[in-house]
N, C-alpha and C positions, 0 to 999 in steps of 0.2 A: 138337791148339792147346787144346780147351777146355776143359780138364783146367786145364793151365797156366793161362789165365786168369781161371779161382778161381781161386786158388793164389794169383795176381799179382797177387788181390782183395783177396784175405785179408790181407795181408802189406800190402799199404795200408792199407787199414782200421786195424793196429797202427799200421804208421808216423803215421796219421793221428791216431791215440789218442793216437801216443804227443807229437806234433808239438803237440796241443792241451793235454796233460797240460804239453808245455816253456813255452809260453806262460802256463797258468798257472800256473808259478814263478815265467816271470816276471814277473806281475805281481806278486808276492808278495815280489821278489825273490829267490829262489832259484836257483842254477841261475843264476847270470850271474857268468861268471868272467872274467877273462880284467886285464893290466895298461895293457890299450889297445884301445879298441874302434877308436879310430883304423887300429892293426895290422892289424886284423881285414879292415877293410873293405877294404882295400890288395890281399884274392886273392876278394874278393864281383865273382862279374863282373858287368858292369853289363846283361845281357842279362833277370838272376835277374828270373821271376815273379812271386816272395816274398821278402818282407827284415824280417827281426824283431831285431831288437838290446838290449841293455841294459845296464845296468852296475850293482852293487850296491855293500853297504856295510854296515860291522858292526848299524846302526840297524835297515835298514832289511829286514835279515834279524831281526833279533829280537824286532821290533815284534809278528812274530803269531805269538808261540812261543805265549799263552792262546790263540788259536782254532785252534794247529792239535795244542794237545793233543785238541782235539775232538774229530779223529779216526781219537783209539782206541777202535775196536771201537760207531762210527758207522753200520759199513754201506756206504761206498765201496769198498773193498777188494773184499766179498764182491758186491757190481755190476761191476768191472771185470773179475772173475776169470769171472761168468757171462759177459759179454757175450767175451769173449777166448775163453773155452771154446767160445764154439758155431760159432768158424771151422772151418771144415776142422782137423783136423789136421797137425802138422806141428813137423818138430824144432828148426826158428827160432824158431816159435809159442809153441813150450814156453819158449826162452830166453826171449823178450820177457816172457812170466807170468811167469816168477820175477823179474825183475827189478820187474815194475810191483810184485806184491805187496809183496819188500824191503822197496821204498818204502812205501808203507805199515804197513809192519810198523818203521817207525823214523822215520816223521815227523811221529808224534805226539808226541816227545818237544824239539822245534822245530828252528828252520834252522840252530842254530848243531852241534847233531848229525849234523842231512844233513849237513852240511860236515864234517863230522869221520869219519862214514862212509865218505862216498866220497870222499876223499882234495883235496875241490874247494876252490880258492884263496876265502879269506874275502868280497878287495873284488880285482874286476876288471869283465872284461866276459864278453859273449857274442851270438853269432849264432847265426840261423838259417835258412837259405834257399836257395831250390833251384840246381844246378847242370845246367840244362838239366831234364831232369822227373829228376832223382837229387836225395834231398835233401841237408842237411849240417848239421852242429848241431859249431860251438867252444865249447870249453869254458875254463876256465883250469884247473888241475890247482895245489896245495902238496905232494900226495903223490900219486907217478904209483903208485907201488907198491902203495898202499894200495883203490887204485881197478883197479889190473890183477887184483888177489888175488881181489878183487868178481867179475870178470868170471871166472877160474877156478871160483869156486866158483861161480857160475850151470850152468858148461859143466860140470861134474865131475854134481850133482843133480838135474840135465834130460838129459844123456845125450848132450851133444850134444859133439861133436871141434870144438873149436877150430884154426883153420889158419891157417901162419903165412908170411906171401909178401916178396918185399920190395921197395916200389918209390920210386926215388926216393931208393935208399942208403939208407933210411928201415924199420924193422921197423913190418909192418901187419899182428895179427893178426886175423883174419875168421869172420863165421859165416853158414855157408851159411842161405835163406833161401829162396830156392826152385829146381830144378833136375827140370825136368822139356822134353819136348820142345825138346831143345837148347839150352833157356833157365835159364842159371847167376844171378841174386843173390844176391852174397852183404853181408853189416853189414860195414863195417871200423873199425876201430880203431885211431888212430896219435897218439901225443908226445910232442909235439919243442916243447922250448922250453917246457916246463909247461902246454900247449897239448891239450887234448886235441878231436880231431877224428874225431867219428864218421859216416859216410858209404854211400848204399847205391853196391855199385860193379858192372860187367854183366862178364864173362868173356868178351863179343864188342866190349871200346872197349879203347883203346892204351895203354899204360902212361902215353905224354905223358899222357893225359885225365887218364889219374887221380893223376896230378902234381898236376896244378890242384886234382883236388877235394880233395887233401888237403892243400892249401896249400903246397904243395914246391914251385910254380912261379906267376908270376902270369898274370890273363888278359891275353890281346890289349888290352882293355879292360875296365878294374875300374871298379866301382860309383867317383861322387864323392865325391872326400875327404870334403867336407863337409855329406851331402848331408843325412847321419845328424843333425847339428848343429844344423841349418840350418830339419830338418823338427821339433826339441825344440819351439828360439826361435820357430819360426813359429806353431805351433797348441798353444805353452803341455805338451808332455808331457812327462813323467819319466824322468831318466835309465834308471830303472825295467826301463823296456817298450812300445817302439816302432816303428812299421814299417808298408811298406807293399804291397800288391798294383799289382804292373803292367798294366793294360789293354792297355796299349802292347807288352810285350815278351809277353803269350799275343797279339796277335791280329799279330804277327811270328811270332811260332813257328807258329802253326795254318796262318797262309797264307805262309810261306818255307819251299819245300824245303829250301834251306840251310843255314837255323837250326838250331844247335845239338840243340835240343829235340826237330824233326822227325827228324833224322840217328838220335838214337838209338832213339826207338819206330820209326822203321823197321830199324832194326840188331837190336831184339827182336822184332819184330813178323814182317818178311820179307815174304812173297807176303799177308797178312795182311792188312797197311796198305794200302786203297788210293792210288792217286798222285790228286796233288789237280786238281778235273776244273780245263776251260777258262774253266769259266765262277767256280769259284773263283780263276785264276790272272788272269782279268780282271779283279774286283774285288779284289784283292791290294792296287795302290796307292789305290783309293778307299777302300775299311775303314781301310785305314793312315792316310790324310790325318785322317779322320775321327774315329778311336780318339785322335790325337796330342791332337787338341781339348780330350780329355777323358783325360787321359792315368794317371792316378796312383789308388787308392784309400788316404789313408793310416789310421795308427788309430794308438790309443794311451794310456795313462794319467794323466791330469790331476793327481789328487790320489790319494790311499790311505793314512787313516789309521784305526789299531786302537786303544782304548779299550777295557779290560776287553774288556766283550761286546758289545758295541757296535763295528761298522766303517763305514765312508764309503771310499767309491769311486765318484771321476769318472772317463767315458774317452769318449773322441770321435772320431768318422771323420770324413772330407771326400772329396768328389770334388771331383778338381780338375778348372779349367775354363783351357784356356790360352787357346780364344780371346777376343780382348779384346772385339771386336764381341758375343760372342755373351751372353757375361758380363755383358758393359753391360745389351742386353736385360733378362735374365734379374732384375739387379736392380733394374728399376722396378717389378716384380711387387710387392716386399718393402711388407708391410704392417704389422698394433696389432697387438700383442701385448700387454694388457692386466697389469700387474704382479703382481693377485695370483691369477696362474697360477702365478708363480714364488718369489711371497712366502713365507716358512711362516707359514699358518693352516691353519685347521681345517678344508680341504677334503678332501673322499670322494673326487671326482672330477672335475677339468677342465680342459677341451679347446678350444683356440684353434687358428684358423684366420686367419694373417693373408696377403691379398691384395688391392693394391691393383683395384678395379674400371676405375678413369678409364684406367689403362696396358694394362690384360686386352687389350683388341686389338688397339691402337696394338703393345703387344709381339710378339704371335701373327699380326698381318701383315709384323712388318716377319723374324720366323724364318722364315714361309711365305714371302716374300722372294728370303731369303737360299740357304734349301736346294732352291725351283723353278728360282733360275735358277744354284746350282752346275754346274759345268764336269764331266760322271760319265759314265763310257765300263762301268762294272759294269750289269748287263741290269735286273737288281734295282732297283736302285734309280731305274736310268732310268722304271719302271715307277709305282714311288713319287714320283717329279714329277711324270709324267703327271697319275698320280690326285688329287694334291692338287692339282693347278692347275686342278682342277672344285672345289673347295673354300675357297671366298676365306676365312678367319677375319675378315674385315672385318665380315662380316653379322653377329659375337657385338656387335660395335658397337650392334645392332638392341636388344637386352637388355641389355648395359650399363647403357646410357642411364636405364634406369629405378631405377638404385638407382647414381644418381651420387654421387663421391666415397667410398663404402663403402668401407673398409680393413680392416675385420677381423671375425667371430663368436666369440663366445664362449660357457661355457658352464657354469655348476659347482655341484656339489650338496654342501649339505653334510652333509646328513639328511633321513628319513623315518623316522617314526615312528607309531606307533597311537596314537588321538586321537577318545574319543568323547565330547568336545563337537564336535566338527568335524560338518559335513553330509555327507563323505566320508568319517569314521573312521579319520580320515589327518589329520596335518600333515605339511607339507612346509618344508625350506629352502633354497635355489634361488634362481639366477640366472645371465639370460642376456643377452648385449650383443651389439648392435652400432651400429659406430665408425665414423664418418661425417666429413667436414667440414656438412653438411650435415642432421642427424639432422632436422630439421623435414619435410623432404622424404620420409623413409623415414617418420616418422611419419603419418603424410599418406597415403603405399601402404601403410604395416599397414590404415591403419584400412580402407582400400578393398577391399583382398585377406583380409585376416583372419577370419572373423564373426566370433571373439567383440569386433573390436575397431571394427564397422561401426557407423556414428553418434558414436562418442566423440572425441570431442576432447581431445589430450592436448596441456597448457598449454606454453612456450618457458623457463618461468623457474624451467622446476626441480623444481614441485609433483609429487608422484605421482594418480595417478586410479588406485582402489581399484573392481576389475572387480565382487569379491563386490556392491557397488549395481547394476551390471548384470547381475546376475544368476548371477555366475558362485559352483560354492556353495563358496570358501575366496576368504581375504583375500589379494589378487595386486593385483602392482600393479605401473604402468608411466608413467616418466619420459623423462625428458631428461633429462640430467643432464651438462650440458658440452658435450663431442664424439660424447653412446652416447644411444644410445634404451637403456633397459634393462625390463625387464620382471624382479621378483624377489617373493619371498615369503618370512618369516622374519626372524628378527631381523638374522644373521650377513649374510645376505647385503642388507638393509637398511645396513648399513655400509659390505660394500663399496662398492653402488650409490652413494651417499653420497662415502666416495671421488677414486669415478671423477670428481668434478666439476675436480678442480686436477689433473687425471692427462695431461702432456701428452700429445699423440697425436705418435708420429716411427712411419721404416722401420724398427721395428727386430724383425722376424722373419717367416717365414712360416707357422708348427707349433710348437703347448705342448700338454706333455700334464702330468698331476700327477696322483699316486694317492699313496694311502695306506691301505695293503694290510687293516689291520684296519678301518678306519672303512670301506673300500668291502666287506670281509668280510660287516658287519653291515646294513650299508646293502641287500647285496643279502639274506640271512635275513629283514631286514623286508619289503622286496618281494615274497618268497615265502610271508613268514606273512599280508601281508595279499589275496595273487595266493587263497589257499590257504582264505580266508574268502568268497573270489568264484567258488568252485569250483573253480578252478585246481591244478595237480599243481604242486607246490613242486622237487621233487626236486633238478628240475637249476642252479635258484638256491643250490638250501642246496651244492648238489654242487661249485658255482665255493665259498660262500661257506667251508668247510672247507679247497679250497685255498689261496684267498686269508690264510687266517689265523695256518695252517698256520707262515708266517715271515714275522715283521713287519720291512716294509722303506718307506719313501718310494721315492718313483721321479719327478723333474724332468725332465722334456726339452725341449730347445728345439731349435728345427733353423729352415735358412735360408739363403739366399745371401746372399752378406759376397767381398769380393776376391781372394777364393780358388777358389772355387767354391759349393756345398752343402755346406753342416758341419751336425750335429745332434751337440751337447750330452746327455749326461745324466747327472745327479748320482741314485747312489741310499746311502740309511744304512740299513743290517741295524741292529738293537735287538734285543740279549738271542738271539745265533743261540746261546746254550751250549745256549737251551729248543726250538731244532728237531729233533724225536728225527725219526731214519730209520731204521727198524724191520729190523730185519736179522731170521733164520729162527731162533733162538737165543731173542728176543721172544717169538715166539709158544708158547711150550712152557710153557703154561699154560691153564689154562681160562678163556673170558670168558661174561658175560652178553652176548646181542644183542638188539637193538632193530630192528625196518627204520622208513622212514618213511611214514606214508601218506599219503592225499591230504589230509586234513587240516593237513596240516602237523604229527600228534603222533608221537611217539614210542612204537611198542609193541611191549610185548616179545613176543620171538620164543622164545626158548629159550636153552642154554646150550651151547656148544660148547668142547671138549675136543683139541688141539693136544698129541698125540705127539712123543716124540724117532726115534722108529724108522718114522713117516712113517705113524700109523695114524692117526687121529679119530676121533670123536665127537658126536654132533650128538644132545639129547634136549629134548624140550619134556613139561612136567606139566600136570596138568587144574587148572583153574581155583583148589582149594585148595590146592594144590602136594603132594598125597597119594602121585602117583603118576605116573611117566612115562607117556604115551599116542603119543608120538612117539618112536623112535629110530631112527637113522640113524650105519653107519658107513662108513667111507672110507680111500681116500688119498688122503696130502695132499702137497705140494710147493709150495716156495715160490722164485721167481723172479724179478726185474726189477721189485720191488710186487705183486706177483701171487699171490694166495695159489689153487690148481688143487687139485679135489675130487675121486676119478674112485672109478670103483669101489665107488658106496654099495649097500649090503645096509640099506634101513628094514622098516620094517613101523611100520603105525600102530594104535589101538583107540580107541570112544568116550567109552566111558568104564574108570574102576580096571578093572571084575570080567567084561570083554567080550573077546572073542579077538582078536588081535592077525592083521590082515592084511597082508598081504605090499606093498609097495612096486615102484614100477618104480623102476630105476635110473636118476638122473638124476643127470649131471655139471652142477653150479659150479665160479664161475668170478667172482672178486672186485679191484679193484682197488684198492691201500689208496691214502687220503688222510688230511691234517691227521693225522697222528700227533701221540701227546702221550705223555707219563711213563707212563702205563696204560690207554689206553686211544689209538682206533683209527677213522677209519672205512670203509668198505668200496665201494664202488660195483659191484654186477652190472646185465651188461646184456645181456640174449639178444632185441635187440628191442623189450624194457621196461625201463626202469632203475630197480633197485630200490635204493634207500645204507640200511646196516647201519651200526649203530652196534654196534662192541665194549669195550666197557666188563671188565678184569681184575677174577675177583674175586678 
């Protein structure tokens, strides 16, 4: 059984990769066909643990063509093929690999080319869901012969024998994925009414079950017909792609031995699947009741727009909370997030947390009472109740009373740069805020507990106090601006501080993050250089900087409770995506100047490295006047998953040009590529001591 489970796991990885791949296509409007998603939903079982649906159109399909053109030779196909190649070999895996490679061979020509190549209908719907534990995908077709010809070609070129079966009077084409220890799993393709259904089937299930999987019969209880549409309206999702994970159905599948998922796994695993224990059966009712209060995690795309090399993508997810009492209490915790964290500005990094300190103790006490007085029969939950009864959250009121009216904390940094005129050799542009109904009380507490503020009286009229007058080596100001106690330094931060004077304080969220990758990368580099001046190693910071600046993006995240549950909204903007470089093996077939980053955060020449097509490489270093080689190393090299690996080195060294060569001990070398540009890249070597190298093509 061990071998079977390993192979099953390999197939699962492939299918998971394909599912993730399919979701990516859904996001961009590809592979989303069918005349009506409503008709597809009729065949989705209500107990599915996962559902993803989408509806496409020609405008959506063609909007991504310029970006898709960059898929040509960008290395994604090689990485995917290397990943699939690392799995346990099988004919089924070869078949899947062929289809993945075929997609990358075509995708760079654009969305319309993809549709024609696979025979897909350019307007329609698609769905992906689980029938018990078996994945199902349904996609509308325009040309059945085109698709089936491709399947036959994949089978022929990979040596796979296509099976032919009949289910419910309809022809089913199959590819064997697993056949070991009495377990046979197949991937089946069926086309009916111009809709392709692809699903995994087991030899240990009945034809009746397979008929339902291939949408030849409806399940006893289908997914609610209007649920997908309602989700789109409730969460402002695009029709292109949205779905959900049902936590309630997952709990039922695990704890109910009569569930379809449990029966399917039992049929596959046989005696290897342990029976549900008495304790699990005892907890079933309690656990499913709790999970019914948080039944689903919904997710989807809210905006997708491509203009030339720039791309904007908004997506969100929400944990639904159906218990009105609990949700009502949790909503009281919402605090204040200042607008500068979600507006367009020059922030490199901003973070905000909004929590009502006045509500914290009462809300936790209410939730504590609801849980500790609930009627449970499950032993672990009864023990948890007993333990929690010993911890009364009302004690928090002692601490929250010290921060009366506190509703938010935020911080943002715009810049950090070297400044010779400053006492500390650096200037900052940063801001930190505390929002409260009584900022003067917070100011008094701060003056009592923060050493640099002791003895300082912060005016209530909005005027600022310069802490440099109290001995701080930089100009840093504290002030009460409206409902906010603010500390800031720098021009941009001062502007934000003044804006806060008139900003209305509302319960508008619980968390916010804003990031500009380029600015944050530059900021990180500046910190590294300043740290090097104080004797600190800047390798880690430079490594982070290289990763951040390799693909410029802006990210804004807003989270908090609302009338539906806990919702998180992500807004991303990518600029000049075509400049992003994904290194391939062929890009390394050249000679490179190699430098390393020293402890003073300076680049030092190390030598010249050459990678040859046959997998041989050579590294040489010359004397100070470049008159001869004083170090030579020949090695075997390979490249996979962004890693350069060098083995079998034969190295020699001499101190001067007229000295005898001395043989060096063989040393293996590996480094991870970062921040690749057109003619250069960084490579991080970590053997317990990190060294960052810079490779520049000659």
